[in-house]
N, C-alpha and C positions, 0 to 999 in steps of 0.2 A: 365755394359759391355761397352767397348769402341765403339765409333761410327763406326770405321772402321772394327770391328771384326764380323765375321760370328758366332763365338762361343768363349768362354773363359773357361779356367780351372785354378785352383790353386793347387799347390803341397804344402802340409803342413808337418811340422815335429813337433814331440812332444819333447820338451826339458825342461830345468829347469824353463823356463818362461811360460810353457804351450804350446799350439798349436800355431805355427807361420807359416805364409806363407813364403816359401823359393823360390818359382818359380811361376810366373804368365805367363800363356801360352795363346796367342791369335791367333786364326785362322784368318789371315788377308784376306783369300780368294784371290781375284784378285784386292783388293782395290788399291794397289800402281800402278799396270799396268793401271787400269781403270782411276785413277786420272791423270796419265801422259797423257793418250790418250785424255781425256777431255780437258786438258789445252793446249797440244801441237798440237793436231790434227793428231798426228802420232800414228797409231795403233801398239802396241807391241804384235804381235801375230806370231805364227809359226805353220806350218802344214806340215805334210809329208803324201803324198798319196801313198799307197802301191798298187801294181798290184793285189794282192790277200789278203784276210783277213788272219791273223795269230793268232792262239789261243795259249796262253802261260799260263801254270799253275804256280802259285806263291804260295809257302808255307812259312809262317812266324812262327817261334817258339819263344815264349816269355817265359822267365824264371825269373819271379819276385816273391819275397816272398809275402805272403798274407799280404795286408795292410788293415787297417780299412777303411771303406767307408765314415765314418764321425767321428767327434770327440765329 
């Protein structure tokens, strides 16, 4: 796993060469922002304070075909 990543995933496809990695995904977390702040001394943060808490329901529908978990 890369030093800057909080987690990594690979997407693989099966083709005539066998299973090959087609996409590498890295969760960089806040690595870039933190590195900039450490080097420049300028914090890259944003905040919005609300008068009252607001509860929002979020529903996400995923429609993926069944993929093998490993090869």
